[in-house]
Structures are given as structure tokens and as C-alpha cells.
N, C-alpha and C positions, 0 to 999 in steps of 0.2 A: 280687664278682659272678660268678655262674655264666655259662657261655657259653650261646649260643642252644640252647634246648630241653634243656639238661642238667638232670638231677635234682639239686637242691641237697643239700649235706651236711646231714643231719638232726642236730639237737642231741639230746643224751641226755635233756634235760629241756626243757619249754616255755620259750621265750625271747621277750621283747617288744623290738622295736627301734623307736625313735622316728625316723621318716623325714621328718617335717615337723611344723609347729605346735609346735616346741620353741624357746623364745626368741622367738617371734613369734606373731601372731594369725591366721596364714593357712597354707594348705597342709597341712591335716590328713591324715596318713598314718601308720598304726601297723601294723607287721607282727608277726604272731604266728606263730612257728615252733614246731612240736611234733615229736616223733620220727616222726609219721605224716602231717603236713599243714602247709600254709603258707596263712595267711589274712591278707588285708589289710583292716583296718578304716578306712574312709574313704579317699577317693582325690581329694583336693582340689587345686585350682590355687593357686599362690602369687600373691599380689596385693600392691600397695603399692610398696615400695622397689624400685628397679631391680635391685639385687643379688638380691632375692627373686624377682622376675618372671623373671629369667634362669634360675632353677632349673627352671622349666617346660620349658626347652629342653634341659636336661641329660638324659643317659641315666638311666632309672629305676635306683635303686640295686641292685635285683635284676632278673633277667630276668623280664619279665611272664609269660612262658610257664610259669614254675615256680610261679606262684601258683595254688592250687587254687580259691579262692573269695574274693569281695570282699563286704564288708558296708558299707552306707552308712547313716550315722546320720540324715542329713536332706539336703534338696535345695538348700542354698546352695552357690554355686560353689566356695567354699574347702573344701568337704567332698566334692563330687561332680564338680566341673568338669574333673578330669583323666581321668575314665573313658574318654572317646573316644580320647584319646591312648594310654592303657594298652591298650585293645583294638586300636588301630591297630598297636601295637608288639608284639603277640603274645599278650596275655591272652585265653584262650578259655573260661574257666570261667563259672559263674553269678555274678550280682550280686544280693545279697539286700537288700531294703529293705521298709519298710511300704508299704501300698497308696497312702497319701497321698504318700509320697516318690516312688513310681513315677510317679504322675500328674503331679507337679510336675517330675520329671526329664524327662518327655516334652516339657515346655515349655522348661525351662532349658537343656538341652544343645544341642538344635538351634539355639535362639536364640543361644547362645554361639558356636557354630560359624559361624553366619551373620554375626554381629556381627564376628567376627575377619576373615572374608573381606571384609566391607564396609570395615572400617578399613584393611586391607592394600591394598585396591584404591584407596581414597581417598588414602592416603599415597603410593601409586605415581603417581596422577594429579597430585597437587599437588607431589610431589617433596620433602617435608619429612622423610621417614624416612631414618635413617642406613643402613638395610639396602637393598640393591639386588638383587633386588626385596624389598619387605616381604612377609612370608609369614604365613599363619595357622597356629597350632599344630595345629589340626585343622579340618576343614570341617563344614558342615551334614550332608553325606552321611556323614562319619565318625561324627557324633553319632547319626544315625538308625540306623546299623549297630550301634552299641554298645547301643542301647535293646533290641535283641532278646535281650540277655543278662540283663535284669532279671527278677527273680522276686519277687513280692509275698508277704510273710509277715505274718500277722495279729499284732496285739498279743497278749501273754500266751500265745503258742503256741510251744513249744520244737520246733526242727527241727535235725536234724544236717546241717551245711552242708559238712563235710569229715570225713575219717576221725577220729573221736574228738573233734570240735569241735561243740558244741551251742549254738544261738543262741536267745535270747529277747529280744523287744522289749517295752518299756513306754513309754507317752507321756512325752515330755520337756518339753512345754509351751513350746517355743521357736518353731517354725513348724508348720504343718499337716504331719502325718506324722513329725515329729521323734521320735527314740526314744532312751531310755536303753537301752543295748545290753549284754546279758550274754552272755559266752562261758563255757560250762562245759567244762572240759578233762579228758578221761578220763586223759590222760598225766600229769596232776598230781593224780590221786586225786579228780577231780571238783571241783577248786577253781574258783571263779567270779571272772572278771575282768570288771569293770563299766566301760563307757565312757559318760561322761555325754553325749558329743556336745556340742552347745551347749545348755546347760541353761536352761530357761525360768524363769518366775517364778510364784509362787503366784497373783498377780493379773493374769496376762495377760488383756487385755480380751476375748479370743475363745476361748482354749484352756484346757482343763483343766490343773490344776497337774501338775508332774512327779511320777512315781512315786518312791518311795524306792529306794535302792540294793539293798535286800533283804539277803540273806546274802552280802555281798561279801567276798572275800578280798583282792582288789586293786582299787583304783579309779583310773581314768585320767580326770581331770576338767579341764575348761576353767577359765581364770582371767582372762578378758577384763577383768572389772571387779573383780579381786581386791584392789584398793586403794581402792575407792570404794563408796559406798552411794547408792541412788537417792532423789531427792526427787520422787515422783510428782505430788503435789498442786501443788507449785511449778512443775513442768514444764508442766502443763496451763495454768496461769495465764500463764506466760511465753509459751506458744504463742499463746494468745488475744490477749494484749496486742500481740504482734508483728503479728498479722493486722490488728488494729484500727488500729495506727499506720500500717501500709502503706496501708490503705484511705483513711485521712485524707490521705495524701500523693498519692493517685491512682495508686498503683503496683501492681506485680504481686508476689505471693508465689510464689517458686519453692522447691519442696521436693524435693531429690534423695532418692529413697527406693528401697531395694531392692525389686525387682519382686515378690518372694515374702515375704509376711507384713508387712513394714514398710508397704507401700502400704495393705494392709487395715487395719492398726492406725491409720494416719493418717486414712483415710476414716471409721473408727469414731469417732475423736476429733472430727473435723470434724462428723460427724452429731450428736454430743452437743452440741458448742459452738453449732452453728447452731440446733438444736432448742430449746436452753435460752435462746437470745438473747444468749449471751456474745459472739458475733461475728455480723455481718450475714450474711444468706444471700447467697452468692456463687456464681458459676459455678466449678466445680472441673473442670479438665481433667486426665484421666489419660492421659499421653502416653508409652506404652510398650506395644507389642504383647505382650511377655512379662508385664507386670504385669496387663494386661487378661485374658489367658488364665488367669493364676493367680487373679485375682479371681473368675472363673467357677468355678474349682475350690473356692475358699472358700465361695462362695454355695451350691454343691451340697452341700458338707460340712455347712453350717449347716442346710440344708433336709432333708438325709438323716440327720441326727442321728448324725454320726460320733462314734466313741468318744472322740476327743481334743478335741472341741468342748465348751465349758462347757454343762452340762446346761440351765441356765436360758436359754441363748441358742438352743437347737436349734429350728429352724423360723423363725428371725428373720434371714433374709438381707437384709432391708430395712435392717438396721443399718449396712450398708456403702454405702448410698445417701446421699451427703453433698451438701447444697445442690443446685444445678442441675448434676448430674453429666454430663459430656460425655466420651465415649470417643474418643480420638484414635488411629486405627489406621495411616493411611498416612503416608509421608514428606511428601506435599503437605499433608495436614491438619496435620501438625506445623509445617511452615514457615508455614502460615496463621495460627498463633498470634501471629506477629509483628505482625499487623494488628489484634489485639485491643487496644482502648484503655481499656475500662472496667476497674476493679479486679477482679482474679480470682486464682485459685490454680492453679498448675501443679504436678502431682505427676509426676515423671519419673525414670526410672532412668538411671544407676546410683546406688546409695546413697552411695558415696564419691566420686562424680564422676570415676570412672576411665575412663568410656566411655559410649556410648549417646547418646540424643537430648538428655539433660540438658546435655551439653557445648555444644550449639548454643544452648540457652536461656541458659546461663551467659555465653557469649560475647556475647550480645545484651543481657542484663539487668544484668550486674555493673557496667558503667560508669555507670548511672543511679541517682542518690541516692534516687529515689522508691521503688525496688524493695527487696525483702528476700529473702535466701536463708536458709532455716531448715534446719539440719543435725540431723535427728532420729536420734540414736544414735551408736555408736562410729565414729570416723574413723581408719583405720589410718595409721601413718607412711608418708610417701612418696606419699600420695594428694592430689588437689586438695582434697578435702573437709577433710583434716587441715590443709593450708596455709591454707584459709579460716578454719577454727576457730582457728588460731594467730595470726590477724590479718594475713595477707599483704596487702600493698598492690597486688600484681599476681600473676596466675597465668598460666601458659602453656597454651594450648590451640589446636588447629587451626593450629599454626604461628605463632601470635601471642602476644605478652605483653599480657594484657588487664588494664586498671586495675580495682581493686576499690573502687567508690564506693558500691555498694548496702550496706544494713545487712545484717550477717551475725549470725545468732542460733544459738548452739551449744546443742543440747538433748540431751546424752548420756543424761539420765535417761529419754528416750523409748525407750531400748533394751528389747528383750525378752530380754536376757541377765540371769541372776541376778547380784546384786551380792555383795560380800564376805560380808556376814552371811548371805545366803540360801545361798551356796555352802557355808559352814561348817555351817549348820544341816542342809543336805542330807547331808553326810558324817555328821553326828551322828545322822541318822535311820536309818542302816543297822541291820539286825537285830543286828549285833554289830560291834565295832570292826574295821575292815579292818587287815591287816598293814601295808599301805603305801598312801598316796595319792600318785600322780604327777600333777603339775600341768603342763598343756600349754595351748596356744592362748591365750597371754597375753604381753604385753610383759614384759621381765625385772623391772621395778619392781613391776608388778602381781602377777606370779607369786610373787616373793620376799615381798612383803607378805602375800599370802594364805597362803603356807607358814608364816610366823611366827604368823599369826592362828590357823590351824587347830591348829598344834602346841601353842599355849598355851591355847586354849579347848576344843578337842575332845580333845587328848591323844593324837593319832594320828601315827605317823611319816609325815612329809610331805616330798616331794622335788620340786624343780623339775627336770623332765626336761631332759637335754641333747640337742642335735641329734646324731643318729646313735648315741645311747647304747643299749646292750643291757642288759636286766635279766632275771633269772630269775623265772619265775612259779610255781615249785614251792614 
């Protein structure tokens, strides 16, 4: 690591270093060094296992002040959530993202800072934190300051973001604003390095499918579902049956859902199931200020015919109105849900039950056999969501060990990540076979399985990236 404000030693040829999301599904950070520039692609927080979360508190592997430019593929916390800390610690350059990502980052980052402050204050009041005092990694004010550095870049428009480094975004179909990201490097004779970010699916219910990699020389691709394929039809049926069973018991359905995109996908599915009569019309409480703010961004995108919204859905924001939709904004309104006795559905963040209001709902609802917790999508190791998916009979939250008596339904197929076959097909759709595919953002078993699958079916050199590994891009 260089010292404060020192100019880094420049490599003779462009080099890529994997600073996160290697051997794990979190903390996406990829550093591109050229003879003339230093660019960071994604700046995510580590989540899940404690050993990973602790990495958020370590000094960044390079001096943030030596980074010329940051590129963000999309607005999920594990890809954008460390930005306020990077700025706080000395990064002063521009942060490039699509307009959709900028809009969502303006919601996600301040909310993350505020949540960290609230959780630290709560832990200090209750005295259950090991740290004295418990601290926030960054504050809401830090997040607001970092937003001043964001620059919106349109899809399909090439811009030079640092000396000799040219950026182009294309829709990735994962969440609103998500982008397949191409860097064209002058120092490597114009070679193109393509980052998938989190790659969406051809049949995302709201978003247009991902663009192809184009003329990629190197691909850096996620592998979250690298050893699995999705059963979409089966997932919707299981979802409906779980709701019907819970209503029959007089219970409550709790759905921990990411505030960005997963909440919208869930509401769209509930709209469909209730409109078709597959499940009874129920009151649906959306209990997350961040999710409600993101919901408005999605509604606007549908009404405004955004480029990455499915063409046939443009102008149909009503598709996100499920049942008797109630927006829960304040803490008092959230606490008031404990008084609801009729069968209902609560959608609340966070998606892996790592924090937020959903923790208080789990604390209340898990001990009651009438209730159901539905886990839609991937649950990372070390999270409460993963513990529930794995059949834990108790989970710890708010300083208590809470018994799990409620029904738990794991629905990984509800994910908006591409699965094994879709990832391999995306690589195969490149204009020409890339020299190398580097797999990131996946657990080891998933990444290794996908490596073998792509090597055998597509015939491209495929490597599971190592944490801290450096590779040449020339």
C-alpha cells in the first residue's frame, strides 16, 4: 500500500487486482491499474460471516486518495455500500454509475449510514455489543457527502473516466440501473475488459434482459448460482401454497426482502397471484423506508419508459400494487404491526435478515407456529437468513436466542441472479471467445462448478479468482 497521497507505482501493463468478492458472494471490489490511471470497479461492503464483516473495518488495500475514478455496476450494498467510507478515507475523484444506480444510491447509502448509527446506539443503550462503544462504519452525513461525487452515465455511451480508460454501460437486467460494464484500455491496445456486475435473467419480471458481453477480451463474471438452475414455475407455486397454508392457520407471512428490486419483484408476484385468485387478497405491509423510496423509483421508471424496463410493461406502475398495499414509514407504525390479528403479509428489509426492521418482526413472529417466514433468494453464509434456510431451531437477535417454531420456506429460485446455464450462455453470446473468464462473487463450490461447466461447454479458459490475486490485462 502506498502512503497517504503518494502516487502509486505504475505497472508497465494494465493489471487487475481482486480486492473482494473472491471466494465469497460479497464485498465486490476490483482494481484496474494501468501505466496512466487507477480505477476501482465496485466498492461494496462485506456482509455475512463475521470474518468478512470485519474486513470493512480494515484499512483499504490501497490508499483511496490514489484512485482516480470509481465505477459502480449497481446499487446493492455489497457493490456500492463502502463508497462513503472510501470518500471518508481520502478518495476525491468521480464515481460513475447509470442514472438508475445514482437514484437508488441516493436512497441506499444514507439509509445504510442511518441504520448503522441506529444499531450502534441501540447496542450501546442495551449493552449487548462487545465493542465499547459500538460505532458506525460511516454516518448518514458521510453518505450524503459521498453522493456529491456521483456522475450519471447513460447506457450505450462511451466516456473517458481516467487517462486512457473508457467506460460503457449496458443493461444487466438485475436491478434498476444495473449495468454490464466495459472498460476499454488504451494501454492494452484497446482491449476490452467486461464486468458482469450481478447479472440478471432473460425473464426478470420487470427489467429488460442483459446485453451480451460484446467484443470482450476479458470477462469478470459473478457466480452466485454457478452450481444451480432455477425452477421459476415451481417457485411461484410454492410461494402461493405457503401463503394459503398460513392464512388457513390464521398466521402472518413475513418476507425478508432486499429493499431494492427484491421488494418490487415480490409485489409484482403478489399482484399476479392475488389477481388470478391463486391466493386470497390480503393486506400487504411494506415496512422499510428504503424499500418504499426504491418502490417510487421503480414506479417512476415504469411510467417514464426507462431503457432497462421491459418494453411491454412501460407505463404499468400499477403492477406493483399488490392486494391492500399499506406503506409503513415510521418506527411507531412498524411497532403497530404487532397489533394486527388478521392474516396478512409483511415485506421488510433486510433480505438476509442481517439488520433493519425485519429483525423485530422475526423476534416476534418466529416463536409462533401459525406464522411463516419466506426467504426469497440467495442467503449468504453467516446471515440469519442462511441459518433459517438451513433449519436452525433458534437464532440470536437483539441479544436473545429466539426459538424457531414458525414455518420457514426457502425460495432461492426467486432470485434475480442468472443461474448456471444462463451464465454460461451469456459468455457464449460474446462476439468472439474471450481470452479468459474470471469468476467472482460466488461461494467456492458454486464458482468451481461454474468454471468446470463453462470450460467444458463453452470452451473458454475460465479461472476462479483468488482473493488479492493480480492478473495482467494485456
